[in-house]
DOLO-203554 format. One record per residue: residue number from 1; residue in three letters; x negated, y, z of N, C-alpha, C, CB in turn. Coordinates in nm, 3 decimals, decimal comma. Glycine has a CB too. Layout:
{NUM; ALA; {X; Y; Z}; {X; Y; Z}; {X; Y; Z}; {X; Y; Z}}
...
END
This chain:
{1; MET; {3,596; -2,359; -10,141}; {3,698; -2,312; -10,048}; {3,788; -2,208; -10,113}; {3,632; -2,254; -9,923}}
{2; ASP; {3,797; -2,210; -10,239}; {3,878; -2,114; -10,311}; {4,027; -2,144; -10,291}; {3,842; -2,114; -10,460}}
{3; GLY; {4,105; -2,045; -10,260}; {4,249; -2,060; -10,254}; {4,306; -2,100; -10,119}; {4,290; -2,158; -10,351}}
{4; LEU; {4,231; -2,084; -10,011}; {4,282; -2,122; -9,880}; {4,394; -2,031; -9,832}; {4,170; -2,120; -9,781}}
{5; ASN; {4,399; -1,910; -9,878}; {4,500; -1,815; -9,832}; {4,606; -1,791; -9,938}; {4,433; -1,682; -9,792}}
{6; VAL; {4,639; -1,895; -10,014}; {4,735; -1,880; -10,123}; {4,875; -1,851; -10,069}; {4,737; -2,007; -10,209}}
{7; VAL; {4,918; -1,930; -9,969}; {5,050; -1,911; -9,910}; {5,033; -1,899; -9,760}; {5,148; -2,028; -9,948}}
{8; PRO; {5,024; -1,777; -9,708}; {5,009; -1,764; -9,563}; {5,136; -1,808; -9,491}; {4,975; -1,617; -9,526}}
{9; VAL; {5,117; -1,882; -9,383}; {5,229; -1,928; -9,302}; {5,222; -1,856; -9,168}; {5,227; -2,083; -9,283}}
{10; ILE; {5,326; -1,782; -9,138}; {5,330; -1,706; -9,013}; {5,437; -1,767; -8,924}; {5,357; -1,554; -9,038}}
{11; LEU; {5,394; -1,819; -8,810}; {5,487; -1,878; -8,715}; {5,504; -1,785; -8,596}; {5,439; -2,016; -8,668}}
{12; PRO; {5,626; -1,766; -8,551}; {5,645; -1,685; -8,431}; {5,592; -1,760; -8,309}; {5,795; -1,649; -8,411}}
{13; PRO; {5,564; -1,690; -8,200}; {5,516; -1,756; -8,079}; {5,617; -1,861; -8,032}; {5,491; -1,652; -7,967}}
{14; LEU; {5,568; -1,962; -7,964}; {5,653; -2,070; -7,916}; {5,769; -2,018; -7,832}; {5,571; -2,170; -7,835}}
{15; ARG; {5,742; -1,918; -7,748}; {5,848; -1,864; -7,660}; {5,965; -1,806; -7,738}; {5,790; -1,757; -7,568}}
{16; ASP; {5,942; -1,772; -7,866}; {6,048; -1,715; -7,950}; {6,115; -1,819; -8,040}; {5,992; -1,603; -8,035}}
{17; ARG; {6,077; -1,946; -8,022}; {6,129; -2,049; -8,114}; {6,233; -2,138; -8,049}; {6,015; -2,134; -8,165}}
{18; GLY; {6,294; -2,093; -7,939}; {6,408; -2,161; -7,878}; {6,392; -2,308; -7,854}; {6,525; -2,141; -7,961}}
{19; ASN; {6,477; -2,387; -7,919}; {6,481; -2,531; -7,895}; {6,357; -2,605; -7,943}; {6,600; -2,589; -7,961}}
{20; ASP; {6,267; -2,540; -8,017}; {6,142; -2,605; -8,055}; {6,065; -2,651; -7,931}; {6,054; -2,509; -8,139}}
{21; ILE; {6,078; -2,575; -7,823}; {6,010; -2,612; -7,699}; {6,057; -2,750; -7,653}; {6,038; -2,506; -7,588}}
{22; LEU; {6,186; -2,773; -7,656}; {6,239; -2,902; -7,611}; {6,207; -3,014; -7,709}; {6,390; -2,892; -7,592}}
{23; ILE; {6,210; -2,986; -7,837}; {6,175; -3,086; -7,938}; {6,029; -3,129; -7,921}; {6,200; -3,031; -8,082}}
{24; LEU; {5,941; -3,030; -7,906}; {5,799; -3,061; -7,887}; {5,774; -3,133; -7,755}; {5,715; -2,932; -7,892}}
{25; THR; {5,844; -3,090; -7,650}; {5,830; -3,154; -7,519}; {5,865; -3,302; -7,529}; {5,918; -3,085; -7,414}}
{26; ASP; {5,975; -3,334; -7,593}; {6,017; -3,474; -7,609}; {5,915; -3,553; -7,692}; {6,155; -3,482; -7,675}}
{27; LYS; {5,863; -3,492; -7,796}; {5,762; -3,559; -7,881}; {5,635; -3,586; -7,801}; {5,730; -3,473; -8,005}}
{28; PHE; {5,587; -3,486; -7,726}; {5,466; -3,506; -7,646}; {5,488; -3,611; -7,538}; {5,421; -3,373; -7,582}}
{29; LEU; {5,607; -3,610; -7,477}; {5,639; -3,710; -7,375}; {5,632; -3,850; -7,436}; {5,779; -3,684; -7,315}}
{30; GLU; {5,689; -3,866; -7,552}; {5,686; -3,995; -7,622}; {5,541; -4,038; -7,649}; {5,766; -3,988; -7,755}}
{31; ASP; {5,460; -3,946; -7,700}; {5,319; -3,977; -7,731}; {5,241; -4,017; -7,606}; {5,252; -3,857; -7,797}}
{32; TYR; {5,258; -3,940; -7,498}; {5,182; -3,968; -7,376}; {5,235; -4,088; -7,300}; {5,182; -3,846; -7,286}}
{33; ASN; {5,363; -4,119; -7,312}; {5,414; -4,243; -7,255}; {5,341; -4,362; -7,318}; {5,568; -4,255; -7,278}}
{34; LEU; {5,324; -4,359; -7,449}; {5,251; -4,466; -7,517}; {5,104; -4,468; -7,477}; {5,263; -4,449; -7,669}}
{35; LYS; {5,042; -4,353; -7,479}; {4,898; -4,345; -7,449}; {4,865; -4,392; -7,309}; {4,849; -4,202; -7,467}}
{36; PHE; {4,947; -4,355; -7,210}; {4,917; -4,386; -7,071}; {5,003; -4,500; -7,015}; {4,935; -4,262; -6,986}}
{37; HIS; {5,072; -4,571; -7,105}; {5,153; -4,687; -7,066}; {5,255; -4,653; -6,958}; {5,063; -4,801; -7,018}}
{38; LYS; {5,329; -4,547; -6,980}; {5,432; -4,501; -6,886}; {5,570; -4,524; -6,948}; {5,413; -4,351; -6,850}}
{39; LYS; {5,673; -4,511; -6,864}; {5,811; -4,531; -6,911}; {5,901; -4,418; -6,862}; {5,866; -4,667; -6,862}}
{40; ILE; {5,851; -4,296; -6,872}; {5,929; -4,180; -6,830}; {6,036; -4,154; -6,937}; {5,838; -4,053; -6,809}}
{41; LYS; {6,161; -4,145; -6,894}; {6,273; -4,136; -6,988}; {6,298; -3,995; -7,041}; {6,397; -4,186; -6,924}}
{42; GLY; {6,259; -3,893; -6,964}; {6,283; -3,758; -7,012}; {6,277; -3,656; -6,901}; {6,416; -3,750; -7,080}}
{43; PHE; {6,327; -3,536; -6,932}; {6,327; -3,423; -6,840}; {6,470; -3,395; -6,795}; {6,265; -3,298; -6,906}}
{44; THR; {6,487; -3,359; -6,668}; {6,619; -3,320; -6,619}; {6,657; -3,185; -6,678}; {6,621; -3,315; -6,464}}
{45; LYS; {6,784; -3,149; -6,663}; {6,830; -3,019; -6,712}; {6,754; -2,905; -6,644}; {6,981; -3,002; -6,688}}
{46; ASP; {6,731; -2,917; -6,513}; {6,656; -2,813; -6,441}; {6,516; -2,797; -6,498}; {6,649; -2,846; -6,290}}
{47; ALA; {6,450; -2,908; -6,523}; {6,314; -2,903; -6,579}; {6,317; -2,839; -6,718}; {6,252; -3,045; -6,587}}
{48; ARG; {6,414; -2,875; -6,798}; {6,426; -2,817; -6,933}; {6,450; -2,666; -6,925}; {6,540; -2,885; -7,011}}
{49; ASP; {6,532; -2,625; -6,829}; {6,559; -2,481; -6,812}; {6,431; -2,406; -6,776}; {6,665; -2,459; -6,704}}
{50; VAL; {6,350; -2,463; -6,687}; {6,224; -2,399; -6,649}; {6,131; -2,392; -6,769}; {6,156; -2,475; -6,532}}
{51; LEU; {6,122; -2,500; -6,844}; {6,036; -2,502; -6,963}; {6,080; -2,396; -7,064}; {6,038; -2,641; -7,030}}
{52; MET; {6,210; -2,381; -7,081}; {6,262; -2,281; -7,176}; {6,237; -2,138; -7,127}; {6,412; -2,303; -7,199}}
{53; GLY; {6,228; -2,120; -6,996}; {6,209; -1,986; -6,940}; {6,065; -1,941; -6,930}; {6,270; -1,980; -6,806}}
{54; HIS; {5,971; -2,032; -6,957}; {5,829; -1,998; -6,945}; {5,783; -1,919; -7,068}; {5,743; -2,126; -6,928}}
{55; ALA; {5,685; -1,831; -7,050}; {5,638; -1,744; -7,159}; {5,553; -1,817; -7,263}; {5,558; -1,630; -7,101}}
{56; TRP; {5,490; -1,928; -7,231}; {5,406; -2,007; -7,322}; {5,304; -1,922; -7,397}; {5,494; -2,081; -7,422}}
{57; ARG; {5,224; -1,851; -7,320}; {5,119; -1,769; -7,381}; {5,018; -1,854; -7,458}; {5,047; -1,687; -7,273}}
{58; GLY; {4,999; -1,977; -7,413}; {4,907; -2,067; -7,483}; {4,972; -2,143; -7,596}; {4,849; -2,165; -7,386}}
{59; ASN; {5,098; -2,110; -7,624}; {5,173; -2,171; -7,732}; {5,178; -2,323; -7,722}; {5,114; -2,132; -7,863}}
{60; VAL; {5,170; -2,393; -7,834}; {5,191; -2,538; -7,838}; {5,084; -2,611; -7,759}; {5,191; -2,587; -7,982}}
{61; ARG; {4,961; -2,566; -7,764}; {4,853; -2,634; -7,691}; {4,881; -2,632; -7,541}; {4,716; -2,567; -7,721}}
{62; GLU; {4,927; -2,521; -7,488}; {4,960; -2,513; -7,345}; {5,072; -2,612; -7,310}; {5,002; -2,369; -7,307}}
{63; LEU; {5,176; -2,615; -7,392}; {5,287; -2,708; -7,369}; {5,238; -2,853; -7,372}; {5,397; -2,687; -7,474}}
{64; LYS; {5,157; -2,885; -7,469}; {5,103; -3,022; -7,482}; {5,022; -3,061; -7,359}; {5,016; -3,034; -7,610}}
{65; ASN; {4,936; -2,971; -7,313}; {4,853; -2,999; -7,195}; {4,939; -3,017; -7,069}; {4,753; -2,886; -7,173}}
{66; ILE; {5,043; -2,937; -7,056}; {5,132; -2,948; -6,940}; {5,203; -3,082; -6,941}; {5,236; -2,833; -6,940}}
{67; VAL; {5,255; -3,123; -7,056}; {5,325; -3,251; -7,064}; {5,229; -3,366; -7,033}; {5,389; -3,270; -7,205}}
{68; GLU; {5,107; -3,356; -7,084}; {5,007; -3,461; -7,055}; {4,983; -3,471; -6,904}; {4,874; -3,432; -7,129}}
{69; ARG; {4,963; -3,358; -6,839}; {4,937; -3,358; -6,695}; {5,056; -3,418; -6,618}; {4,909; -3,214; -6,646}}
{70; ILE; {5,177; -3,379; -6,657}; {5,296; -3,430; -6,589}; {5,305; -3,582; -6,604}; {5,423; -3,363; -6,646}}
{71; VAL; {5,283; -3,631; -6,725}; {5,291; -3,775; -6,749}; {5,188; -3,849; -6,665}; {5,272; -3,808; -6,898}}
{72; LEU; {5,069; -3,794; -6,655}; {4,964; -3,858; -6,575}; {5,000; -3,865; -6,427}; {4,834; -3,783; -6,592}}
{73; LEU; {5,066; -3,762; -6,377}; {5,089; -3,751; -6,232}; {5,226; -3,800; -6,186}; {5,071; -3,609; -6,190}}
{74; THR; {5,316; -3,830; -6,279}; {5,452; -3,866; -6,241}; {5,474; -4,016; -6,247}; {5,551; -3,796; -6,331}}
{75; GLU; {5,541; -4,066; -6,146}; {5,579; -4,207; -6,143}; {5,731; -4,222; -6,150}; {5,525; -4,274; -6,016}}
{76; GLU; {5,802; -4,113; -6,159}; {5,948; -4,113; -6,159}; {6,001; -4,148; -6,299}; {6,002; -3,977; -6,113}}
{77; GLU; {6,130; -4,182; -6,305}; {6,196; -4,213; -6,430}; {6,222; -4,086; -6,512}; {6,328; -4,287; -6,403}}
{78; TYR; {6,258; -3,978; -6,442}; {6,284; -3,850; -6,506}; {6,198; -3,742; -6,441}; {6,434; -3,813; -6,497}}
{79; ILE; {6,155; -3,646; -6,520}; {6,075; -3,534; -6,471}; {6,170; -3,422; -6,433}; {5,971; -3,487; -6,578}}
{80; ASP; {6,159; -3,379; -6,307}; {6,244; -3,272; -6,255}; {6,164; -3,142; -6,251}; {6,300; -3,307; -6,114}}
{81; ALA; {6,230; -3,031; -6,230}; {6,163; -2,901; -6,223}; {6,052; -2,901; -6,117}; {6,264; -2,790; -6,193}}
{82; GLU; {6,076; -2,970; -6,006}; {5,976; -2,975; -5,899}; {5,849; -3,048; -5,941}; {6,034; -3,043; -5,776}}
{83; ASP; {5,858; -3,132; -6,045}; {5,741; -3,206; -6,094}; {5,654; -3,120; -6,186}; {5,785; -3,331; -6,168}}
{84; LEU; {5,708; -3,008; -6,232}; {5,632; -2,921; -6,321}; {5,525; -2,848; -6,242}; {5,725; -2,821; -6,392}}
{85; PRO; {5,411; -2,819; -6,307}; {5,305; -2,746; -6,237}; {5,353; -2,610; -6,186}; {5,185; -2,726; -6,331}}
{86; PHE; {5,293; -2,566; -6,079}; {5,334; -2,441; -6,016}; {5,330; -2,324; -6,113}; {5,246; -2,411; -5,897}}
{87; GLU; {5,228; -2,319; -6,198}; {5,217; -2,204; -6,288}; {5,334; -2,195; -6,385}; {5,087; -2,211; -6,367}}
{88; ILE; {5,402; -2,305; -6,409}; {5,522; -2,303; -6,494}; {5,643; -2,262; -6,412}; {5,545; -2,442; -6,560}}
{89; ARG; {5,652; -2,311; -6,288}; {5,766; -2,282; -6,202}; {5,760; -2,145; -6,138}; {5,776; -2,386; -6,095}}
{90; GLN; {5,646; -2,080; -6,132}; {5,633; -1,956; -6,054}; {5,723; -1,845; -6,105}; {5,490; -1,910; -6,057}}
{91; ASN; {5,764; -1,853; -6,229}; {5,855; -1,751; -6,282}; {5,988; -1,750; -6,209}; {5,878; -1,772; -6,430}}
{92; GLU; {6,025; -1,866; -6,153}; {6,153; -1,875; -6,082}; {6,153; -1,790; -5,955}; {6,183; -2,019; -6,047}}
{93; CYS; {6,039; -1,785; -5,886}; {6,039; -1,719; -5,755}; {5,939; -1,604; -5,748}; {6,008; -1,819; -5,647}}
{94; GLY; {5,853; -1,587; -5,849}; {5,759; -1,476; -5,851}; {5,643; -1,489; -5,754}; {5,832; -1,352; -5,823}}
{95; ILE; {5,619; -1,607; -5,700}; {5,507; -1,625; -5,608}; {5,381; -1,651; -5,689}; {5,534; -1,742; -5,508}}
{96; GLY; {5,274; -1,583; -5,657}; {5,149; -1,600; -5,729}; {5,071; -1,721; -5,681}; {5,065; -1,477; -5,715}}
{97; ASN; {4,970; -1,760; -5,758}; {4,888; -1,876; -5,726}; {4,816; -1,865; -5,593}; {4,787; -1,898; -5,834}}
{98; GLU; {4,792; -1,745; -5,544}; {4,718; -1,728; -5,419}; {4,793; -1,785; -5,299}; {4,689; -1,581; -5,396}}
{99; HIS; {4,923; -1,812; -5,314}; {5,002; -1,867; -5,205}; {5,016; -2,019; -5,212}; {5,138; -1,805; -5,206}}
{100; VAL; {4,954; -2,081; -5,312}; {4,965; -2,225; -5,329}; {4,851; -2,292; -5,253}; {4,961; -2,264; -5,479}}
{101; GLU; {4,882; -2,402; -5,189}; {4,777; -2,478; -5,122}; {4,678; -2,525; -5,226}; {4,836; -2,597; -5,042}}
{102; GLU; {4,554; -2,549; -5,181}; {4,447; -2,585; -5,274}; {4,485; -2,706; -5,359}; {4,319; -2,614; -5,197}}
{103; PHE; {4,550; -2,804; -5,301}; {4,592; -2,921; -5,376}; {4,741; -2,936; -5,364}; {4,519; -3,048; -5,328}}
{104; SER; {4,813; -2,907; -5,471}; {4,958; -2,913; -5,466}; {5,015; -3,034; -5,539}; {5,017; -2,788; -5,523}}
{105; ALA; {4,927; -3,121; -5,593}; {4,976; -3,235; -5,670}; {5,027; -3,347; -5,580}; {4,866; -3,287; -5,760}}
{106; VAL; {4,990; -3,349; -5,452}; {5,039; -3,454; -5,363}; {5,181; -3,421; -5,322}; {4,948; -3,469; -5,239}}
{107; THR; {5,272; -3,507; -5,364}; {5,412; -3,484; -5,330}; {5,472; -3,603; -5,258}; {5,491; -3,454; -5,456}}
{108; GLY; {5,392; -3,708; -5,241}; {5,442; -3,829; -5,179}; {5,473; -3,811; -5,031}; {5,344; -3,941; -5,196}}
{109; VAL; {5,585; -3,863; -4,988}; {5,624; -3,861; -4,849}; {5,603; -4,002; -4,797}; {5,772; -3,812; -4,829}}
{110; ILE; {5,550; -4,014; -4,676}; {5,527; -4,147; -4,623}; {5,661; -4,208; -4,583}; {5,430; -4,144; -4,503}}
{111; GLU; {5,700; -4,306; -4,662}; {5,823; -4,380; -4,638}; {5,807; -4,515; -4,706}; {5,950; -4,302; -4,690}}
{112; LYS; {5,909; -4,595; -4,704}; {5,901; -4,726; -4,765}; {5,859; -4,712; -4,912}; {6,036; -4,801; -4,753}}
{113; GLY; {5,763; -4,789; -4,954}; {5,714; -4,784; -5,091}; {5,596; -4,690; -5,112}; {5,825; -4,744; -5,180}}
{114; PHE; {5,556; -4,619; -5,006}; {5,443; -4,527; -5,015}; {5,316; -4,606; -5,044}; {5,427; -4,444; -4,885}}
{115; SER; {5,228; -4,552; -5,127}; {5,102; -4,616; -5,159}; {4,988; -4,516; -5,147}; {5,106; -4,677; -5,301}}
{116; LEU; {4,901; -4,537; -5,050}; {4,786; -4,449; -5,032}; {4,696; -4,455; -5,156}; {4,706; -4,488; -4,905}}
{117; GLU; {4,676; -4,576; -5,211}; {4,593; -4,588; -5,331}; {4,648; -4,505; -5,446}; {4,582; -4,735; -5,373}}
{118; ASN; {4,779; -4,507; -5,462}; {4,843; -4,429; -5,568}; {4,820; -4,280; -5,546}; {4,994; -4,459; -5,573}}
{119; GLN; {4,831; -4,233; -5,424}; {4,809; -4,092; -5,394}; {4,663; -4,052; -5,419}; {4,847; -4,061; -5,248}}
{120; ILE; {4,571; -4,140; -5,383}; {4,428; -4,113; -5,407}; {4,401; -4,106; -5,557}; {4,339; -4,222; -5,340}}
{121; GLU; {4,459; -4,197; -5,633}; {4,443; -4,194; -5,778}; {4,499; -4,064; -5,836}; {4,512; -4,315; -5,843}}
{122; ARG; {4,615; -4,022; -5,788}; {4,675; -3,897; -5,837}; {4,584; -3,778; -5,807}; {4,814; -3,875; -5,772}}
{123; MET; {4,524; -3,778; -5,687}; {4,432; -3,670; -5,652}; {4,311; -3,671; -5,745}; {4,386; -3,682; -5,504}}
{124; GLU; {4,254; -3,788; -5,768}; {4,138; -3,797; -5,856}; {4,172; -3,747; -5,996}; {4,086; -3,942; -5,863}}
{125; ILE; {4,285; -3,793; -6,048}; {4,327; -3,751; -6,182}; {4,346; -3,600; -6,187}; {4,457; -3,823; -6,224}}
{126; TYR; {4,410; -3,546; -6,085}; {4,435; -3,403; -6,079}; {4,304; -3,323; -6,083}; {4,515; -3,368; -5,952}}
{127; TYR; {4,212; -3,359; -5,993}; {4,086; -3,284; -5,986}; {3,999; -3,306; -6,108}; {4,010; -3,323; -5,862}}
{128; MET; {4,000; -3,426; -6,163}; {3,923; -3,451; -6,285}; {3,979; -3,367; -6,400}; {3,926; -3,601; -6,321}}
{129; ALA; {4,110; -3,360; -6,410}; {4,172; -3,279; -6,516}; {4,137; -3,131; -6,498}; {4,325; -3,299; -6,516}}
{130; GLN; {4,140; -3,083; -6,374}; {4,105; -2,943; -6,348}; {3,960; -2,915; -6,386}; {4,129; -2,908; -6,200}}
{131; ALA; {3,870; -3,006; -6,346}; {3,727; -2,988; -6,377}; {3,704; -2,990; -6,528}; {3,642; -3,098; -6,308}}
{132; LEU; {3,767; -3,083; -6,597}; {3,752; -3,090; -6,742}; {3,802; -2,963; -6,809}; {3,826; -3,211; -6,798}}
{133; LYS; {3,914; -2,912; -6,760}; {3,969; -2,789; -6,817}; {3,872; -2,673; -6,797}; {4,107; -2,756; -6,754}}
{134; LYS; {3,821; -2,658; -6,675}; {3,729; -2,548; -6,646}; {3,598; -2,561; -6,721}; {3,700; -2,541; -6,497}}
{135; CYS; {3,556; -2,685; -6,749}; {3,428; -2,710; -6,815}; {3,444; -2,742; -6,964}; {3,355; -2,824; -6,747}}
{136; GLU; {3,561; -2,710; -7,018}; {3,589; -2,728; -7,160}; {3,557; -2,869; -7,208}; {3,510; -2,628; -7,242}}
{137; ASN; {3,601; -2,969; -7,130}; {3,586; -3,112; -7,160}; {3,441; -3,161; -7,164}; {3,650; -3,141; -7,292}}
{138; ASN; {3,352; -3,091; -7,097}; {3,213; -3,135; -7,088}; {3,199; -3,224; -6,964}; {3,115; -3,012; -7,081}}
{139; TYR; {3,178; -3,355; -6,985}; {3,171; -3,451; -6,876}; {3,058; -3,420; -6,778}; {3,153; -3,592; -6,932}}
{140; SER; {2,943; -3,381; -6,828}; {2,828; -3,353; -6,740}; {2,859; -3,238; -6,644}; {2,703; -3,321; -6,823}}
{141; LYS; {2,913; -3,130; -6,699}; {2,946; -3,014; -6,615}; {3,061; -3,046; -6,520}; {2,982; -2,894; -6,702}}
{142; ALA; {3,162; -3,120; -6,568}; {3,276; -3,155; -6,484}; {3,233; -3,245; -6,368}; {3,386; -3,225; -6,567}}
{143; SER; {3,147; -3,343; -6,396}; {3,102; -3,433; -6,289}; {3,018; -3,356; -6,188}; {3,020; -3,551; -6,348}}
{144; GLU; {2,936; -3,263; -6,234}; {2,856; -3,181; -6,143}; {2,948; -3,095; -6,055}; {2,758; -3,091; -6,222}}
{145; MET; {3,052; -3,038; -6,115}; {3,147; -2,957; -6,041}; {3,215; -3,038; -5,931}; {3,250; -2,897; -6,135}}
{146; LEU; {3,242; -3,165; -5,959}; {3,310; -3,252; -5,863}; {3,214; -3,318; -5,763}; {3,386; -3,358; -5,937}}
{147; GLY; {3,083; -3,302; -5,786}; {2,985; -3,360; -5,693}; {2,968; -3,510; -5,708}; {3,024; -3,329; -5,553}}
{148; ILE; {2,992; -3,562; -5,830}; {2,971; -3,704; -5,856}; {2,880; -3,717; -5,978}; {3,107; -3,779; -5,879}}
{149; THR; {2,826; -3,836; -5,998}; {2,739; -3,857; -6,114}; {2,822; -3,861; -6,241}; {2,655; -3,987; -6,098}}
{150; ARG; {2,756; -3,837; -6,352}; {2,824; -3,843; -6,481}; {2,874; -3,986; -6,505}; {2,730; -3,799; -6,596}}
{151; PHE; {2,795; -4,085; -6,465}; {2,835; -4,225; -6,480}; {2,964; -4,253; -6,402}; {2,723; -4,318; -6,432}}
{152; SER; {2,969; -4,205; -6,278}; {3,088; -4,224; -6,195}; {3,209; -4,155; -6,257}; {3,063; -4,171; -6,052}}
{153; PHE; {3,188; -4,036; -6,308}; {3,296; -3,961; -6,373}; {3,348; -4,038; -6,494}; {3,247; -3,820; -6,415}}
{154; LYS; {3,255; -4,085; -6,578}; {3,293; -4,159; -6,698}; {3,367; -4,288; -6,661}; {3,168; -4,191; -6,783}}
{155; ARG; {3,319; -4,357; -6,558}; {3,384; -4,481; -6,513}; {3,528; -4,454; -6,470}; {3,304; -4,544; -6,398}}
{156; ARG; {3,548; -4,345; -6,397}; {3,683; -4,309; -6,353}; {3,772; -4,272; -6,472}; {3,679; -4,194; -6,253}}
{157; MET; {3,716; -4,201; -6,568}; {3,793; -4,167; -6,688}; {3,840; -4,293; -6,760}; {3,708; -4,079; -6,784}}
{158; GLU; {3,750; -4,391; -6,770}; {3,786; -4,517; -6,835}; {3,893; -4,591; -6,755}; {3,662; -4,606; -6,852}}
{159; LYS; {3,881; -4,586; -6,622}; {3,978; -4,653; -6,535}; {4,119; -4,595; -6,556}; {3,937; -4,639; -6,387}}
{160; TYR; {4,129; -4,464; -6,560}; {4,260; -4,400; -6,565}; {4,315; -4,379; -6,706}; {4,252; -4,270; -6,497}}
{161; PHE; {4,229; -4,372; -6,805}; {4,277; -4,331; -6,937}; {4,249; -4,430; -7,049}; {4,217; -4,201; -6,973}}
{162; GLN; {4,212; -4,552; -7,018}; {4,187; -4,650; -7,124}; {4,288; -4,759; -7,120}; {4,048; -4,708; -7,113}}
END
C-alpha cells in the first residue's frame, strides 16, 4: 500500500460546485431510467432551481439517493419541484419535518387514469426504501421493521427492482 497519498485530491463540497449538481443529476437520472425501465425526460426549471438551492450535506451520495427515490416514485415525463422529497423542498418555505404527514409520497388524485394498484406499489416502494435506509440496507432488520417476513420483503424487492 505504499504511495496511496502521493497526489491528494481535494474536492469542494457539492453545494459549492455549481452546475456539477445538474450534471450529476442528469447522469443519475439516465442511469436509473435504465435500471428501473423508466422514460423520465428530465427535471423542470423549478426542480433544478430547488436542487441547486439545497445544501447537499450528504454530497454526491445524498444527491444520488434522492434521484433514485424520485425515479422510483415518479410516473411523469418530467420531474417538477413538487415531485422532490420534502426534505429537499423545505428550504423554500422553512417548514420542518414535524409538519409533514406520515406518508407524503401519495400524490395521486382520483380522476380518470387513477390506479389504486399503482398507488399501493408506490407506498410499498416508499416504505421499503425508508426501512432499508434506516436499517443500512439490512433486509432482515428492514423486514422486521415493516412487520413482514424476510422472504416477503425479498420477493417485493425482486418485484419492484429486477
